[in-house]
Backbone as JSON Lines, residues from 0, in Angstrom:
{"i":0,"aa":"X","n":[92.73,93.07,142.09],"ca":[93.82,92.95,141.03],"c":[94.3,94.07,141.03]}
{"i":1,"aa":"X","n":[95.22,95.3,141.58],"ca":[96.08,96.03,140.93],"c":[96.9,96.21,139.64]}
{"i":2,"aa":"X","n":[96.24,97.16,138.66],"ca":[97.45,96.82,137.55],"c":[98.61,97.77,137.41]}
{"i":3,"aa":"X","n":[99.82,97.31,137.12],"ca":[101.05,97.85,136.95],"c":[100.78,98.96,136.0]}
{"i":4,"aa":"X","n":[101.08,100.44,136.37],"ca":[100.55,101.35,135.16],"c":[101.84,101.41,134.5]}
{"i":5,"aa":"X","n":[103.02,100.82,134.85],"ca":[104.25,100.77,133.86],"c":[104.42,99.49,132.83]}
{"i":6,"aa":"X","n":[103.51,98.67,133.17],"ca":[103.9,97.3,131.94],"c":[103.42,97.42,130.97]}
{"i":7,"aa":"X","n":[104.71,96.69,130.73],"ca":[104.56,97.02,129.0],"c":[103.89,95.81,127.87]}
{"i":8,"aa":"X","n":[103.24,94.71,129.13],"ca":[102.88,93.39,128.36],"c":[101.63,94.18,127.45]}
{"i":9,"aa":"X","n":[101.01,93.44,126.66],"ca":[99.83,93.91,125.45],"c":[99.26,92.72,125.33]}
{"i":10,"aa":"X","n":[97.74,92.42,125.7],"ca":[97.13,91.36,125.42],"c":[96.55,91.3,123.73]}
{"i":11,"aa":"X","n":[95.71,90.16,123.13],"ca":[95.82,90.31,122.04],"c":[94.51,91.15,121.57]}
{"i":12,"aa":"X","n":[94.05,91.94,122.39],"ca":[92.84,92.51,121.91],"c":[93.6,94.43,121.6]}
{"i":13,"aa":"X","n":[94.32,94.48,122.08],"ca":[94.92,95.69,122.43],"c":[96.24,95.32,121.04]}
{"i":14,"aa":"X","n":[96.95,94.34,120.72],"ca":[97.41,94.13,119.64],"c":[96.47,94.06,118.39]}
{"i":15,"aa":"X","n":[95.47,93.61,118.65],"ca":[95.14,93.47,116.95],"c":[93.93,94.21,117.16]}
{"i":16,"aa":"X","n":[93.58,94.88,117.78],"ca":[92.13,96.44,117.35],"c":[92.76,97.73,118.47]}
{"i":17,"aa":"X","n":[93.12,97.72,119.35],"ca":[93.04,98.99,120.05],"c":[93.97,99.49,119.11]}
{"i":18,"aa":"X","n":[95.24,98.85,119.03],"ca":[96.88,99.94,118.38],"c":[96.36,99.58,117.14]}
{"i":19,"aa":"X","n":[96.13,98.73,116.37],"ca":[95.54,99.21,114.63],"c":[94.51,100.07,114.88]}
{"i":20,"aa":"X","n":[93.45,100.67,115.46],"ca":[92.79,101.78,115.46],"c":[93.65,102.9,115.26]}
{"i":21,"aa":"X","n":[94.73,102.9,116.59],"ca":[94.89,104.2,116.23],"c":[96.14,104.5,115.09]}
{"i":22,"aa":"X","n":[96.48,103.46,114.68],"ca":[96.98,103.39,113.51],"c":[96.61,103.92,111.98]}
{"i":23,"aa":"X","n":[95.06,103.23,111.83],"ca":[94.24,104.17,111.16],"c":[94.1,105.48,111.19]}
{"i":24,"aa":"X","n":[93.45,105.87,112.56],"ca":[93.9,107.39,113.06],"c":[94.55,108.15,112.47]}
{"i":25,"aa":"X","n":[95.73,107.61,112.64],"ca":[97.35,108.53,112.48],"c":[97.77,108.41,111.24]}
{"i":26,"aa":"X","n":[97.39,107.26,110.05],"ca":[97.39,107.09,109.04],"c":[96.85,108.21,108.07]}
{"i":27,"aa":"X","n":[94.99,108.05,108.44],"ca":[94.21,109.05,107.93],"c":[94.43,110.89,107.71]}
{"i":28,"aa":"X","n":[94.94,111.19,108.97],"ca":[95.6,112.15,109.49],"c":[97.12,112.94,108.04]}
{"i":29,"aa":"X","n":[97.59,111.36,108.22],"ca":[99.39,111.59,107.62],"c":[98.72,111.62,105.92]}
{"i":30,"aa":"X","n":[97.84,110.85,105.96],"ca":[97.34,110.95,104.41],"c":[96.6,111.77,104.17]}
{"i":31,"aa":"X","n":[96.47,112.97,104.96],"ca":[94.78,113.96,104.34],"c":[95.01,114.22,103.03]}
{"i":32,"aa":"X","n":[95.53,114.57,102.41],"ca":[95.88,114.62,101.06],"c":[95.14,114.33,100.11]}
{"i":33,"aa":"X","n":[95.31,112.57,100.33],"ca":[94.92,111.69,99.4],"c":[93.54,111.67,99.74]}
{"i":34,"aa":"X","n":[92.81,111.71,101.03],"ca":[92.03,111.36,101.2],"c":[91.28,112.71,100.9]}
{"i":35,"aa":"X","n":[91.63,113.99,101.31],"ca":[90.64,114.79,100.22],"c":[90.47,114.62,99.07]}
{"i":36,"aa":"X","n":[92.0,114.79,98.24],"ca":[91.86,114.12,96.82],"c":[90.39,113.21,96.36]}
{"i":37,"aa":"X","n":[90.38,111.84,97.17],"ca":[89.23,110.62,96.88],"c":[88.2,111.46,97.37]}
{"i":38,"aa":"X","n":[88.1,112.14,98.52],"ca":[86.59,112.45,98.58],"c":[85.88,113.82,97.93]}
{"i":39,"aa":"X","n":[86.77,114.35,97.38],"ca":[86.51,115.51,96.06],"c":[86.06,114.38,94.87]}
{"i":40,"aa":"X","n":[87.07,113.81,94.63],"ca":[86.41,112.97,93.05],"c":[85.09,112.4,93.64]}
{"i":41,"aa":"X","n":[85.06,111.79,94.41],"ca":[83.47,110.45,94.86],"c":[82.93,111.62,94.71]}
{"i":42,"aa":"X","n":[82.51,112.95,95.53],"ca":[81.2,113.58,95.39],"c":[80.82,114.44,93.86]}
{"i":43,"aa":"X","n":[82.71,114.72,93.07],"ca":[82.19,115.19,91.29],"c":[81.88,114.33,91.01]}
{"i":44,"aa":"X","n":[81.96,112.97,90.75],"ca":[81.17,111.56,90.05],"c":[80.17,111.34,90.36]}
{"i":45,"aa":"X","n":[79.63,111.12,91.35],"ca":[78.31,110.92,91.85],"c":[78.29,109.07,91.84]}
{"i":46,"aa":"X","n":[77.89,108.55,90.88],"ca":[77.12,106.84,90.6],"c":[78.85,106.62,89.8]}
{"i":47,"aa":"X","n":[79.22,107.34,89.45],"ca":[80.34,106.78,88.28],"c":[81.34,106.5,89.4]}
{"i":48,"aa":"X","n":[81.21,107.11,90.4],"ca":[83.03,107.18,91.42],"c":[83.75,105.68,91.43]}
{"i":49,"aa":"X","n":[83.29,104.47,91.15],"ca":[83.94,103.98,91.19],"c":[84.95,103.42,89.98]}
{"i":50,"aa":"X","n":[84.64,103.89,88.87],"ca":[84.93,104.43,87.35],"c":[86.15,105.47,87.5]}
{"i":51,"aa":"X","n":[85.72,106.44,87.34],"ca":[86.31,107.57,87.48],"c":[87.0,108.16,88.48]}
{"i":52,"aa":"X","n":[87.18,107.19,90.11],"ca":[88.14,107.66,90.87],"c":[89.25,106.86,91.35]}
{"i":53,"aa":"X","n":[89.2,105.94,90.05],"ca":[90.57,104.72,91.04],"c":[91.87,105.08,90.85]}
{"i":54,"aa":"X","n":[92.9,106.08,89.95],"ca":[93.66,106.98,90.33],"c":[93.7,107.39,91.78]}
{"i":55,"aa":"X","n":[93.03,108.23,92.33],"ca":[92.61,108.8,93.89],"c":[92.76,107.69,94.78]}
{"i":56,"aa":"X","n":[91.72,106.07,94.54],"ca":[91.42,105.38,95.36],"c":[92.92,104.82,95.5]}
{"i":57,"aa":"X","n":[93.77,104.72,94.35],"ca":[94.49,103.7,94.28],"c":[95.86,104.84,95.32]}
{"i":58,"aa":"X","n":[96.36,105.83,95.07],"ca":[97.14,106.93,95.76],"c":[96.62,106.85,97.19]}
{"i":59,"aa":"X","n":[95.17,107.03,97.68],"ca":[94.86,106.45,98.94],"c":[95.11,105.6,99.48]}
{"i":60,"aa":"X","n":[95.12,104.27,98.79],"ca":[95.31,102.84,99.72],"c":[96.77,102.86,99.56]}
{"i":61,"aa":"X","n":[97.67,103.14,98.61],"ca":[99.02,102.82,98.7],"c":[99.62,103.87,99.58]}
{"i":62,"aa":"X","n":[99.33,104.94,100.4],"ca":[99.7,105.59,101.16],"c":[99.63,105.49,102.12]}
{"i":63,"aa":"X","n":[98.02,104.66,102.97],"ca":[97.62,104.29,104.22],"c":[98.55,102.83,103.89]}
{"i":64,"aa":"X","n":[98.65,102.05,103.31],"ca":[99.42,100.67,103.38],"c":[100.69,101.04,104.02]}
{"i":65,"aa":"X","n":[101.45,102.25,103.63],"ca":[102.61,101.98,103.39],"c":[102.77,102.28,104.85]}
{"i":66,"aa":"X","n":[101.9,102.95,105.55],"ca":[102.2,103.45,106.98],"c":[101.68,101.75,107.65]}
{"i":67,"aa":"X","n":[100.79,101.56,106.81],"ca":[100.47,100.04,108.03],"c":[101.32,98.92,107.84]}
{"i":68,"aa":"X","n":[102.11,98.98,107.0],"ca":[103.52,98.32,106.87],"c":[104.99,98.49,107.46]}
{"i":69,"aa":"X","n":[104.56,99.39,108.23],"ca":[106.1,100.04,108.68],"c":[106.1,99.95,110.11]}
{"i":70,"aa":"X","n":[106.92,98.93,110.33],"ca":[106.88,98.91,111.94],"c":[107.53,100.16,112.85]}
{"i":71,"aa":"X","n":[108.59,100.96,112.08],"ca":[108.57,102.0,112.58],"c":[107.15,102.74,113.95]}
{"i":72,"aa":"X","n":[106.18,103.15,112.45],"ca":[105.11,103.51,112.5],"c":[104.08,102.54,113.89]}
{"i":73,"aa":"X","n":[104.3,100.75,113.4],"ca":[103.26,100.68,114.73],"c":[104.02,100.98,115.92]}
{"i":74,"aa":"X","n":[105.58,100.59,115.81],"ca":[106.24,101.14,117.2],"c":[105.65,102.77,117.63]}
{"i":75,"aa":"X","n":[105.63,103.45,117.19],"ca":[105.3,105.04,117.53],"c":[103.82,104.45,118.48]}
{"i":76,"aa":"X","n":[102.75,104.3,117.56],"ca":[101.66,104.06,117.72],"c":[101.19,103.46,119.14]}
{"i":77,"aa":"X","n":[102.23,101.81,119.3],"ca":[101.93,101.53,120.23],"c":[102.5,102.38,121.47]}
{"i":78,"aa":"X","n":[103.57,102.83,121.5],"ca":[103.81,103.48,122.42],"c":[102.89,104.83,122.54]}
{"i":79,"aa":"X","n":[102.61,105.68,122.26],"ca":[101.29,106.09,122.12],"c":[100.27,105.62,123.3]}
{"i":80,"aa":"X","n":[99.95,104.8,122.44],"ca":[98.84,103.84,123.3],"c":[99.27,103.18,124.93]}
{"i":81,"aa":"X","n":[100.49,103.28,125.14],"ca":[101.04,102.46,126.13],"c":[100.8,103.84,127.04]}
{"i":82,"aa":"X","n":[101.39,104.56,126.7],"ca":[101.28,105.79,127.62],"c":[100.0,106.43,127.83]}
{"i":83,"aa":"X","n":[98.87,106.33,127.28],"ca":[97.83,106.26,127.35],"c":[96.59,105.42,128.38]}
{"i":84,"aa":"X","n":[97.59,104.05,128.23],"ca":[97.16,103.15,129.25],"c":[98.01,103.54,130.88]}
{"i":85,"aa":"X","n":[98.82,103.71,130.26],"ca":[99.48,104.09,131.68],"c":[99.5,105.22,132.07]}
{"i":86,"aa":"X","n":[98.65,106.14,132.1],"ca":[97.96,107.25,132.05],"c":[96.24,106.33,133.24]}
{"i":87,"aa":"X","n":[96.13,106.08,132.22],"ca":[94.41,105.48,132.76],"c":[94.89,104.22,133.91]}
{"i":88,"aa":"X","n":[95.76,103.57,133.74],"ca":[96.18,102.78,134.92],"c":[96.66,103.68,136.55]}
{"i":89,"aa":"X","n":[97.05,104.77,136.23],"ca":[97.25,105.91,136.87],"c":[96.44,106.7,137.65]}
{"i":90,"aa":"X","n":[95.02,107.51,137.05],"ca":[94.47,108.03,137.39],"c":[92.67,107.65,137.27]}
{"i":91,"aa":"X","n":[92.71,106.43,136.26],"ca":[91.38,106.22,136.0],"c":[90.46,106.9,135.32]}
{"i":92,"aa":"X","n":[91.01,107.74,134.8],"ca":[90.27,108.26,134.23],"c":[90.65,108.4,131.97]}
{"i":93,"aa":"X","n":[89.64,107.98,131.38],"ca":[90.24,107.69,129.92],"c":[90.6,108.57,129.45]}
{"i":94,"aa":"X","n":[91.55,108.67,128.45],"ca":[91.73,110.1,127.87],"c":[91.08,111.06,127.03]}
{"i":95,"aa":"X","n":[89.74,110.08,126.65],"ca":[88.83,110.96,125.83],"c":[88.38,112.33,127.56]}
{"i":96,"aa":"X","n":[87.92,111.71,128.32],"ca":[87.68,112.97,129.33],"c":[88.81,113.79,129.79]}
{"i":97,"aa":"X","n":[89.84,113.03,130.48],"ca":[91.29,114.35,130.18],"c":[91.25,115.03,129.56]}
{"i":98,"aa":"X","n":[91.16,114.97,128.13],"ca":[91.29,115.88,127.34],"c":[90.23,116.58,126.84]}
{"i":99,"aa":"X","n":[88.98,116.57,127.82],"ca":[88.28,117.76,127.8],"c":[89.14,118.96,128.58]}
{"i":100,"aa":"X","n":[88.17,119.73,128.24],"ca":[88.73,121.63,129.11],"c":[87.62,120.93,130.65]}
{"i":101,"aa":"X","n":[88.67,121.32,131.38],"ca":[88.03,120.92,132.69],"c":[87.43,122.68,132.97]}
{"i":102,"aa":"X","n":[86.33,122.5,134.03],"ca":[85.85,123.76,133.92],"c":[86.24,125.1,135.22]}
{"i":103,"aa":"X","n":[86.17,125.95,134.61],"ca":[87.37,127.12,135.5],"c":[86.78,127.34,136.67]}
{"i":104,"aa":"X","n":[85.34,127.49,136.76],"ca":[84.77,127.64,138.15],"c":[83.94,126.88,138.9]}
{"i":105,"aa":"X","n":[83.8,126.09,139.84],"ca":[83.0,125.43,140.71],"c":[81.62,126.06,141.18]}
């Protein structure tokens, strides 16, 4: 049974696992300043990071949560996923392998 590359239907695993994974990765990129601040605080504070880094942790959680709860961001990530899935269904090559540099000489 061949799958239609242009099919827009999403399975549960795609809705509940794969698209949220893309959302997490993109949100981390977009909140990179808060991620860096929190990471720096944790490295500097050592074992006391739980107490000393509350402000940085809250800022990071607020930034990430804002993206997770944004319907437009979900749609953006969903369209990115559907585009990758469509390419895979056409070529049979996963995005990771497609993005790797091909050798120039054989």
